[in-house]
Gaussian input, Z-matrix of N, CA and C with variables (Angstrom, degrees):
# hf/3-21g

backbone

0 1
 N
 C     1     B1
 C     2     B2     1     A1
 N     3     B3     2     A2     1     D1
 C     4     B4     3     A3     2     D2
 C     5     B5     4     A4     3     D3
 N     6     B6     5     A5     4     D4
 C     7     B7     6     A6     5     D5
 C     8     B8     7     A7     6     D6
 N     9     B9     8     A8     7     D7
 C    10    B10     9     A9     8     D8
 C    11    B11    10    A10     9     D9
 N    12    B12    11    A11    10    D10
 C    13    B13    12    A12    11    D11
 C    14    B14    13    A13    12    D12
 N    15    B15    14    A14    13    D13
 C    16    B16    15    A15    14    D14
 C    17    B17    16    A16    15    D15
 N    18    B18    17    A17    16    D16
 C    19    B19    18    A18    17    D17
 C    20    B20    19    A19    18    D18
 N    21    B21    20    A20    19    D19
 C    22    B22    21    A21    20    D20
 C    23    B23    22    A22    21    D21
 N    24    B24    23    A23    22    D22
 C    25    B25    24    A24    23    D23
 C    26    B26    25    A25    24    D24
 N    27    B27    26    A26    25    D25
 C    28    B28    27    A27    26    D26
 C    29    B29    28    A28    27    D27
 N    30    B30    29    A29    28    D28
 C    31    B31    30    A30    29    D29
 C    32    B32    31    A31    30    D30
 N    33    B33    32    A32    31    D31
 C    34    B34    33    A33    32    D32
 C    35    B35    34    A34    33    D33
 N    36    B36    35    A35    34    D34
 C    37    B37    36    A36    35    D35
 C    38    B38    37    A37    36    D36
 N    39    B39    38    A38    37    D37
 C    40    B40    39    A39    38    D38
 C    41    B41    40    A40    39    D39
 N    42    B42    41    A41    40    D40
 C    43    B43    42    A42    41    D41
 C    44    B44    43    A43    42    D42
 N    45    B45    44    A44    43    D43
 C    46    B46    45    A45    44    D44
 C    47    B47    46    A46    45    D45
 N    48    B48    47    A47    46    D46
 C    49    B49    48    A48    47    D47
 C    50    B50    49    A49    48    D48
 N    51    B51    50    A50    49    D49
 C    52    B52    51    A51    50    D50
 C    53    B53    52    A52    51    D51
 N    54    B54    53    A53    52    D52
 C    55    B55    54    A54    53    D53
 C    56    B56    55    A55    54    D54
 N    57    B57    56    A56    55    D55
 C    58    B58    57    A57    56    D56
 C    59    B59    58    A58    57    D57
 N    60    B60    59    A59    58    D58
 C    61    B61    60    A60    59    D59
 C    62    B62    61    A61    60    D60
 N    63    B63    62    A62    61    D61
 C    64    B64    63    A63    62    D62
 C    65    B65    64    A64    63    D63
 N    66    B66    65    A65    64    D64
 C    67    B67    66    A66    65    D65
 C    68    B68    67    A67    66    D66
 N    69    B69    68    A68    67    D67
 C    70    B70    69    A69    68    D68
 C    71    B71    70    A70    69    D69
 N    72    B72    71    A71    70    D70
 C    73    B73    72    A72    71    D71
 C    74    B74    73    A73    72    D72
 N    75    B75    74    A74    73    D73
 C    76    B76    75    A75    74    D74
 C    77    B77    76    A76    75    D75
 N    78    B78    77    A77    76    D76
 C    79    B79    78    A78    77    D77
 C    80    B80    79    A79    78    D78
 N    81    B81    80    A80    79    D79
 C    82    B82    81    A81    80    D80
 C    83    B83    82    A82    81    D81
 N    84    B84    83    A83    82    D82
 C    85    B85    84    A84    83    D83
 C    86    B86    85    A85    84    D84
 N    87    B87    86    A86    85    D85
 C    88    B88    87    A87    86    D86
 C    89    B89    88    A88    87    D87
 N    90    B90    89    A89    88    D88
 C    91    B91    90    A90    89    D89
 C    92    B92    91    A91    90    D90
 N    93    B93    92    A92    91    D91
 C    94    B94    93    A93    92    D92
 C    95    B95    94    A94    93    D93
 N    96    B96    95    A95    94    D94
 C    97    B97    96    A96    95    D95
 C    98    B98    97    A97    96    D96
 N    99    B99    98    A98    97    D97
 C   100   B100    99    A99    98    D98
 C   101   B101   100   A100    99    D99
 N   102   B102   101   A101   100   D100
 C   103   B103   102   A102   101   D101
 C   104   B104   103   A103   102   D102
 N   105   B105   104   A104   103   D103
 C   106   B106   105   A105   104   D104
 C   107   B107   106   A106   105   D105
 N   108   B108   107   A107   106   D106
 C   109   B109   108   A108   107   D107
 C   110   B110   109   A109   108   D108
 N   111   B111   110   A110   109   D109
 C   112   B112   111   A111   110   D110
 C   113   B113   112   A112   111   D111
 N   114   B114   113   A113   112   D112
 C   115   B115   114   A114   113   D113
 C   116   B116   115   A115   114   D114
 N   117   B117   116   A116   115   D115
 C   118   B118   117   A117   116   D116
 C   119   B119   118   A118   117   D117
 N   120   B120   119   A119   118   D118
 C   121   B121   120   A120   119   D119
 C   122   B122   121   A121   120   D120
 N   123   B123   122   A122   121   D121
 C   124   B124   123   A123   122   D122
 C   125   B125   124   A124   123   D123
 N   126   B126   125   A125   124   D124
 C   127   B127   126   A126   125   D125
 C   128   B128   127   A127   126   D126
 N   129   B129   128   A128   127   D127
 C   130   B130   129   A129   128   D128
 C   131   B131   130   A130   129   D129
 N   132   B132   131   A131   130   D130
 C   133   B133   132   A132   131   D131
 C   134   B134   133   A133   132   D132
 N   135   B135   134   A134   133   D133
 C   136   B136   135   A135   134   D134
 C   137   B137   136   A136   135   D135
 N   138   B138   137   A137   136   D136
 C   139   B139   138   A138   137   D137
 C   140   B140   139   A139   138   D138
 N   141   B141   140   A140   139   D139
 C   142   B142   141   A141   140   D140
 C   143   B143   142   A142   141   D141
 N   144   B144   143   A143   142   D142
 C   145   B145   144   A144   143   D143
 C   146   B146   145   A145   144   D144
 N   147   B147   146   A146   145   D145
 C   148   B148   147   A147   146   D146
 C   149   B149   148   A148   147   D147
 N   150   B150   149   A149   148   D148
 C   151   B151   150   A150   149   D149
 C   152   B152   151   A151   150   D150
 N   153   B153   152   A152   151   D151
 C   154   B154   153   A153   152   D152
 C   155   B155   154   A154   153   D153
 N   156   B156   155   A155   154   D154
 C   157   B157   156   A156   155   D155
 C   158   B158   157   A157   156   D156
 N   159   B159   158   A158   157   D157
 C   160   B160   159   A159   158   D158
 C   161   B161   160   A160   159   D159
 N   162   B162   161   A161   160   D160
 C   163   B163   162   A162   161   D161
 C   164   B164   163   A163   162   D162
 N   165   B165   164   A164   163   D163
 C   166   B166   165   A165   164   D164
 C   167   B167   166   A166   165   D165
 N   168   B168   167   A167   166   D166
 C   169   B169   168   A168   167   D167
 C   170   B170   169   A169   168   D168
 N   171   B171   170   A170   169   D169
 C   172   B172   171   A171   170   D170
 C   173   B173   172   A172   171   D171
 N   174   B174   173   A173   172   D172
 C   175   B175   174   A174   173   D173
 C   176   B176   175   A175   174   D174
 N   177   B177   176   A176   175   D175
 C   178   B178   177   A177   176   D176
 C   179   B179   178   A178   177   D177
 N   180   B180   179   A179   178   D178
 C   181   B181   180   A180   179   D179
 C   182   B182   181   A181   180   D180
 N   183   B183   182   A182   181   D181
 C   184   B184   183   A183   182   D182
 C   185   B185   184   A184   183   D183
 N   186   B186   185   A185   184   D184
 C   187   B187   186   A186   185   D185
 C   188   B188   187   A187   186   D186
 N   189   B189   188   A188   187   D187
 C   190   B190   189   A189   188   D188
 C   191   B191   190   A190   189   D189
 N   192   B192   191   A191   190   D190
 C   193   B193   192   A192   191   D191
 C   194   B194   193   A193   192   D192
 N   195   B195   194   A194   193   D193
 C   196   B196   195   A195   194   D194
 C   197   B197   196   A196   195   D195
 N   198   B198   197   A197   196   D196
 C   199   B199   198   A198   197   D197
 C   200   B200   199   A199   198   D198
 N   201   B201   200   A200   199   D199
 C   202   B202   201   A201   200   D200
 C   203   B203   202   A202   201   D201
 N   204   B204   203   A203   202   D202
 C   205   B205   204   A204   203   D203
 C   206   B206   205   A205   204   D204
 N   207   B207   206   A206   205   D205
 C   208   B208   207   A207   206   D206
 C   209   B209   208   A208   207   D207
 N   210   B210   209   A209   208   D208
 C   211   B211   210   A210   209   D209
 C   212   B212   211   A211   210   D210
 N   213   B213   212   A212   211   D211
 C   214   B214   213   A213   212   D212
 C   215   B215   214   A214   213   D213
 N   216   B216   215   A215   214   D214
 C   217   B217   216   A216   215   D215
 C   218   B218   217   A217   216   D216
 N   219   B219   218   A218   217   D217
 C   220   B220   219   A219   218   D218
 C   221   B221   220   A220   219   D219
 N   222   B222   221   A221   220   D220
 C   223   B223   222   A222   221   D221
 C   224   B224   223   A223   222   D222
 N   225   B225   224   A224   223   D223
 C   226   B226   225   A225   224   D224
 C   227   B227   226   A226   225   D225
 N   228   B228   227   A227   226   D226
 C   229   B229   228   A228   227   D227
 C   230   B230   229   A229   228   D228
 N   231   B231   230   A230   229   D229
 C   232   B232   231   A231   230   D230
 C   233   B233   232   A232   231   D231
 N   234   B234   233   A233   232   D232
 C   235   B235   234   A234   233   D233
 C   236   B236   235   A235   234   D234
 N   237   B237   236   A236   235   D235
 C   238   B238   237   A237   236   D236
 C   239   B239   238   A238   237   D237
 N   240   B240   239   A239   238   D238
 C   241   B241   240   A240   239   D239
 C   242   B242   241   A241   240   D240
 N   243   B243   242   A242   241   D241
 C   244   B244   243   A243   242   D242
 C   245   B245   244   A244   243   D243
 N   246   B246   245   A245   244   D244
 C   247   B247   246   A246   245   D245
 C   248   B248   247   A247   246   D246
 N   249   B249   248   A248   247   D247
 C   250   B250   249   A249   248   D248
 C   251   B251   250   A250   249   D249
 N   252   B252   251   A251   250   D250
 C   253   B253   252   A252   251   D251
 C   254   B254   253   A253   252   D252
 N   255   B255   254   A254   253   D253
 C   256   B256   255   A255   254   D254
 C   257   B257   256   A256   255   D255
 N   258   B258   257   A257   256   D256
 C   259   B259   258   A258   257   D257
 C   260   B260   259   A259   258   D258

   B1=1.4147
   B2=1.5697
   B3=1.2606
   B4=1.4993
   B5=1.5437
   B6=1.2433
   B7=1.4806
   B8=1.4878
   B9=1.3328
   B10=1.4528
   B11=1.5269
   B12=1.2660
   B13=1.5070
   B14=1.5538
   B15=1.3201
   B16=1.4679
   B17=1.5024
   B18=1.3714
   B19=1.4378
   B20=1.4604
   B21=1.4422
   B22=1.4805
   B23=1.5699
   B24=1.2967
   B25=1.4948
   B26=1.5370
   B27=1.2665
   B28=1.5018
   B29=1.4693
   B30=1.3660
   B31=1.4361
   B32=1.5162
   B33=1.3538
   B34=1.5258
   B35=1.4340
   B36=1.4358
   B37=1.4776
   B38=1.5560
   B39=1.3561
   B40=1.4240
   B41=1.6039
   B42=1.4041
   B43=1.4836
   B44=1.5376
   B45=1.3251
   B46=1.4338
   B47=1.5182
   B48=1.3608
   B49=1.5129
   B50=1.6134
   B51=1.3382
   B52=1.4306
   B53=1.4700
   B54=1.3363
   B55=1.4312
   B56=1.7415
   B57=1.2832
   B58=1.4298
   B59=1.5553
   B60=1.1845
   B61=1.4787
   B62=1.4608
   B63=1.3190
   B64=1.5877
   B65=1.4380
   B66=1.2666
   B67=1.4736
   B68=1.5315
   B69=1.3533
   B70=1.4901
   B71=1.5415
   B72=1.2902
   B73=1.4575
   B74=1.4277
   B75=1.3569
   B76=1.4475
   B77=1.5375
   B78=1.3269
   B79=1.5303
   B80=1.6068
   B81=1.2836
   B82=1.3348
   B83=1.5783
   B84=1.3049
   B85=1.4751
   B86=1.5067
   B87=1.3169
   B88=1.4297
   B89=1.4654
   B90=1.3799
   B91=1.4607
   B92=1.5520
   B93=1.3580
   B94=1.5858
   B95=1.3826
   B96=1.4542
   B97=1.4098
   B98=1.5047
   B99=1.3459
   B100=1.4167
   B101=1.4345
   B102=1.2927
   B103=1.4244
   B104=1.6187
   B105=1.2123
   B106=1.5863
   B107=1.3341
   B108=1.4318
   B109=1.4250
   B110=1.4598
   B111=1.4029
   B112=1.5424
   B113=1.4902
   B114=1.3489
   B115=1.5221
   B116=1.4694
   B117=1.3569
   B118=1.4438
   B119=1.6251
   B120=1.3490
   B121=1.4533
   B122=1.4851
   B123=1.2888
   B124=1.5086
   B125=1.4773
   B126=1.3365
   B127=1.4936
   B128=1.6541
   B129=1.2275
   B130=1.3992
   B131=1.5593
   B132=1.2947
   B133=1.4580
   B134=1.5394
   B135=1.2674
   B136=1.3930
   B137=1.6433
   B138=1.2493
   B139=1.4598
   B140=1.6265
   B141=1.3028
   B142=1.4865
   B143=1.5788
   B144=1.3446
   B145=1.6039
   B146=1.4720
   B147=1.2723
   B148=1.4476
   B149=1.5246
   B150=1.3872
   B151=1.5003
   B152=1.4384
   B153=1.3280
   B154=1.4507
   B155=1.5290
   B156=1.3164
   B157=1.5250
   B158=1.4511
   B159=1.2876
   B160=1.4963
   B161=1.5791
   B162=1.3175
   B163=1.5017
   B164=1.5618
   B165=1.3762
   B166=1.4569
   B167=1.5291
   B168=1.3545
   B169=1.4907
   B170=1.4786
   B171=1.2356
   B172=1.5148
   B173=1.5355
   B174=1.3198
   B175=1.4488
   B176=1.5765
   B177=1.3151
   B178=1.4415
   B179=1.5578
   B180=1.2740
   B181=1.4631
   B182=1.5315
   B183=1.2767
   B184=1.4852
   B185=1.5007
   B186=1.3145
   B187=1.4856
   B188=1.5010
   B189=1.2135
   B190=1.4338
   B191=1.4271
   B192=1.3452
   B193=1.5603
   B194=1.4936
   B195=1.2991
   B196=1.4728
   B197=1.4988
   B198=1.2904
   B199=1.4250
   B200=1.5910
   B201=1.3270
   B202=1.4244
   B203=1.4532
   B204=1.3626
   B205=1.5025
   B206=1.5135
   B207=1.2238
   B208=1.4644
   B209=1.5102
   B210=1.3504
   B211=1.3837
   B212=1.5391
   B213=1.3734
   B214=1.5599
   B215=1.4413
   B216=1.3750
   B217=1.4913
   B218=1.6346
   B219=1.2980
   B220=1.4662
   B221=1.4776
   B222=1.4231
   B223=1.4278
   B224=1.5458
   B225=1.2870
   B226=1.5377
   B227=1.4667
   B228=1.3701
   B229=1.4332
   B230=1.6032
   B231=1.3669
   B232=1.4730
   B233=1.5084
   B234=1.3467
   B235=1.5738
   B236=1.4822
   B237=1.3814
   B238=1.4710
   B239=1.5823
   B240=1.2110
   B241=1.4482
   B242=1.5263
   B243=1.2541
   B244=1.4838
   B245=1.5694
   B246=1.3925
   B247=1.4344
   B248=1.5062
   B249=1.2883
   B250=1.4672
   B251=1.5780
   B252=1.3203
   B253=1.4471
   B254=1.4505
   B255=1.3514
   B256=1.3815
   B257=1.4800
   B258=1.3479
   B259=1.3972
   B260=1.4547
   A1=106.07
   A2=115.90
   A3=116.41
   A4=114.30
   A5=111.85
   A6=119.66
   A7=109.73
   A8=113.66
   A9=122.75
   A10=111.92
   A11=119.68
   A12=127.57
   A13=106.19
   A14=120.21
   A15=120.72
   A16=114.89
   A17=114.49
   A18=118.83
   A19=112.43
   A20=115.52
   A21=118.23
   A22=112.38
   A23=115.10
   A24=119.65
   A25=112.60
   A26=114.96
   A27=120.57
   A28=114.33
   A29=114.42
   A30=118.97
   A31=111.28
   A32=114.98
   A33=119.67
   A34=113.20
   A35=113.73
   A36=117.23
   A37=109.06
   A38=120.43
   A39=125.33
   A40=108.55
   A41=109.85
   A42=114.40
   A43=113.59
   A44=113.26
   A45=122.42
   A46=110.37
   A47=116.85
   A48=118.91
   A49=109.57
   A50=115.30
   A51=115.53
   A52=110.91
   A53=117.90
   A54=123.34
   A55=106.36
   A56=117.96
   A57=115.35
   A58=110.93
   A59=122.87
   A60=119.40
   A61=111.22
   A62=115.85
   A63=121.41
   A64=108.29
   A65=121.50
   A66=124.70
   A67=110.15
   A68=115.75
   A69=119.47
   A70=108.31
   A71=119.48
   A72=122.80
   A73=116.40
   A74=110.75
   A75=119.31
   A76=111.74
   A77=112.34
   A78=119.38
   A79=107.47
   A80=118.66
   A81=122.35
   A82=108.80
   A83=119.96
   A84=125.79
   A85=107.44
   A86=117.04
   A87=117.14
   A88=115.09
   A89=114.33
   A90=120.61
   A91=113.15
   A92=111.67
   A93=117.33
   A94=110.29
   A95=119.94
   A96=122.13
   A97=118.63
   A98=117.46
   A99=124.12
   A100=109.13
   A101=123.53
   A102=126.92
   A103=108.25
   A104=114.39
   A105=117.66
   A106=115.82
   A107=114.54
   A108=121.12
   A109=110.69
   A110=120.27
   A111=127.15
   A112=105.90
   A113=122.40
   A114=124.49
   A115=110.01
   A116=116.04
   A117=121.48
   A118=108.03
   A119=115.76
   A120=118.22
   A121=112.43
   A122=113.84
   A123=119.46
   A124=106.45
   A125=113.23
   A126=116.84
   A127=109.55
   A128=110.58
   A129=121.40
   A130=113.62
   A131=117.67
   A132=120.71
   A133=105.73
   A134=118.45
   A135=121.89
   A136=114.48
   A137=108.61
   A138=116.91
   A139=112.04
   A140=112.58
   A141=112.71
   A142=108.64
   A143=108.26
   A144=114.91
   A145=103.75
   A146=125.57
   A147=124.39
   A148=110.45
   A149=114.64
   A150=112.44
   A151=114.37
   A152=120.82
   A153=126.21
   A154=108.75
   A155=113.84
   A156=119.34
   A157=110.39
   A158=119.83
   A159=122.83
   A160=104.56
   A161=116.46
   A162=120.69
   A163=108.55
   A164=115.96
   A165=118.28
   A166=108.40
   A167=116.90
   A168=118.01
   A169=113.79
   A170=114.22
   A171=120.73
   A172=109.19
   A173=116.74
   A174=121.63
   A175=110.09
   A176=117.07
   A177=124.56
   A178=110.58
   A179=115.75
   A180=115.08
   A181=114.66
   A182=115.53
   A183=122.54
   A184=116.10
   A185=121.02
   A186=120.83
   A187=111.69
   A188=121.36
   A189=127.90
   A190=109.28
   A191=114.33
   A192=118.10
   A193=111.10
   A194=116.11
   A195=115.51
   A196=114.27
   A197=113.92
   A198=119.41
   A199=116.01
   A200=114.02
   A201=118.52
   A202=110.46
   A203=119.14
   A204=120.59
   A205=108.87
   A206=116.53
   A207=121.31
   A208=113.04
   A209=118.87
   A210=119.92
   A211=116.69
   A212=110.62
   A213=117.20
   A214=111.84
   A215=122.48
   A216=126.26
   A217=109.41
   A218=116.02
   A219=117.33
   A220=109.43
   A221=108.92
   A222=116.32
   A223=112.51
   A224=114.87
   A225=119.06
   A226=109.83
   A227=115.16
   A228=120.12
   A229=113.85
   A230=110.43
   A231=116.06
   A232=107.65
   A233=113.46
   A234=114.35
   A235=108.76
   A236=119.77
   A237=126.83
   A238=102.93
   A239=125.10
   A240=126.97
   A241=110.66
   A242=115.67
   A243=117.49
   A244=116.58
   A245=107.64
   A246=117.67
   A247=115.35
   A248=112.90
   A249=118.96
   A250=111.10
   A251=118.07
   A252=125.23
   A253=115.48
   A254=115.40
   A255=118.91
   A256=111.30
   A257=124.47
   A258=126.99
   A259=116.61
   D1=-49.31
   D2=174.79
   D3=-57.27
   D4=-39.14
   D5=179.72
   D6=-57.12
   D7=-48.93
   D8=179.45
   D9=-60.30
   D10=-41.93
   D11=178.95
   D12=-68.82
   D13=-39.46
   D14=171.59
   D15=-58.93
   D16=-44.51
   D17=178.13
   D18=-63.74
   D19=-43.89
   D20=178.66
   D21=-62.23
   D22=-36.48
   D23=175.82
   D24=-62.65
   D25=-43.92
   D26=175.89
   D27=-60.90
   D28=-41.71
   D29=179.42
   D30=-67.72
   D31=-37.93
   D32=172.02
   D33=-56.76
   D34=-47.83
   D35=-176.04
   D36=-64.85
   D37=-35.74
   D38=-177.71
   D39=-65.54
   D40=-42.37
   D41=178.78
   D42=-62.95
   D43=-41.85
   D44=-178.92
   D45=-64.38
   D46=-40.73
   D47=179.17
   D48=-67.89
   D49=-37.81
   D50=175.27
   D51=-62.67
   D52=-48.04
   D53=-175.52
   D54=-60.55
   D55=-48.48
   D56=175.60
   D57=-63.13
   D58=-33.49
   D59=175.94
   D60=-63.08
   D61=-41.77
   D62=179.59
   D63=-66.30
   D64=-40.48
   D65=177.81
   D66=-60.71
   D67=-46.26
   D68=-179.80
   D69=-61.11
   D70=-45.81
   D71=175.82
   D72=-50.17
   D73=-49.89
   D74=-178.84
   D75=-62.57
   D76=-46.76
   D77=179.61
   D78=-59.77
   D79=-39.95
   D80=-176.31
   D81=-67.81
   D82=-42.63
   D83=176.16
   D84=-60.92
   D85=-45.67
   D86=-176.44
   D87=-68.06
   D88=-32.62
   D89=174.70
   D90=-65.52
   D91=-38.27
   D92=178.27
   D93=-69.32
   D94=-42.65
   D95=172.90
   D96=-57.35
   D97=-38.66
   D98=176.36
   D99=-69.25
   D100=-44.72
   D101=179.74
   D102=-61.44
   D103=-44.58
   D104=175.19
   D105=-60.51
   D106=-44.36
   D107=-179.63
   D108=-62.96
   D109=-48.37
   D110=-176.51
   D111=-63.88
   D112=-32.03
   D113=-178.68
   D114=-69.90
   D115=-35.66
   D116=-164.97
   D117=-86.33
   D118=-19.95
   D119=177.01
   D120=-73.97
   D121=131.19
   D122=175.97
   D123=-88.10
   D124=133.74
   D125=-173.28
   D126=-123.29
   D127=134.20
   D128=173.81
   D129=65.94
   D130=32.45
   D131=178.13
   D132=-121.08
   D133=135.97
   D134=175.16
   D135=-69.67
   D136=145.12
   D137=177.08
   D138=-68.16
   D139=128.52
   D140=173.90
   D141=-76.75
   D142=162.92
   D143=-179.60
   D144=-56.24
   D145=-44.74
   D146=-171.51
   D147=-70.16
   D148=-30.52
   D149=172.48
   D150=-72.85
   D151=-31.50
   D152=176.10
   D153=-62.43
   D154=-47.45
   D155=-179.08
   D156=-64.77
   D157=-33.19
   D158=-177.43
   D159=-70.84
   D160=-46.98
   D161=-177.60
   D162=-59.10
   D163=-43.32
   D164=-178.68
   D165=-64.76
   D166=-43.75
   D167=179.68
   D168=-61.13
   D169=-43.26
   D170=177.60
   D171=-59.55
   D172=-46.98
   D173=-178.88
   D174=-60.31
   D175=-46.64
   D176=178.04
   D177=-62.45
   D178=-31.60
   D179=179.41
   D180=-82.54
   D181=4.23
   D182=169.14
   D183=106.03
   D184=1.09
   D185=-178.75
   D186=-71.73
   D187=150.76
   D188=174.13
   D189=-75.50
   D190=162.37
   D191=174.57
   D192=-58.75
   D193=-40.71
   D194=-178.61
   D195=-64.14
   D196=-43.12
   D197=175.72
   D198=-62.16
   D199=-31.77
   D200=176.08
   D201=-73.96
   D202=-33.21
   D203=176.14
   D204=-64.08
   D205=-46.69
   D206=178.78
   D207=-60.03
   D208=-44.48
   D209=178.02
   D210=-63.77
   D211=-43.54
   D212=-174.03
   D213=-93.07
   D214=-2.50
   D215=-176.11
   D216=55.34
   D217=35.81
   D218=173.41
   D219=-118.45
   D220=161.51
   D221=-172.50
   D222=-66.43
   D223=167.77
   D224=174.20
   D225=-64.31
   D226=-41.46
   D227=-176.34
   D228=-62.35
   D229=-41.08
   D230=-178.35
   D231=-64.89
   D232=-46.70
   D233=-173.44
   D234=-68.55
   D235=-39.07
   D236=-176.62
   D237=-62.94
   D238=-46.75
   D239=-173.14
   D240=-74.78
   D241=-33.27
   D242=170.46
   D243=-59.56
   D244=-49.50
   D245=174.76
   D246=-59.22
   D247=-44.88
   D248=-177.76
   D249=-66.35
   D250=-40.56
   D251=175.05
   D252=-60.51
   D253=-34.58
   D254=-173.70
   D255=-84.81
   D256=-17.95
   D257=179.64
   D258=-83.69

């Protein structure tokens, strides 16, 4: 009986180690994604007229503000203000 409990304990430890490894991989991927996203966002630069027209066209074509942000690498605020000013 003690042998069985020892085996179960070892199995639980192995499962826990695998779980922690998967969490670390997921955290690493999320950190990489965040770094990539923050590098792609342009900060403190005004939108050009062509960018504004592109944002308006994307909005009229049915894309959401979040999708436009991803496509144009612009902040949510810049996209939202451009759409609001155009309407």
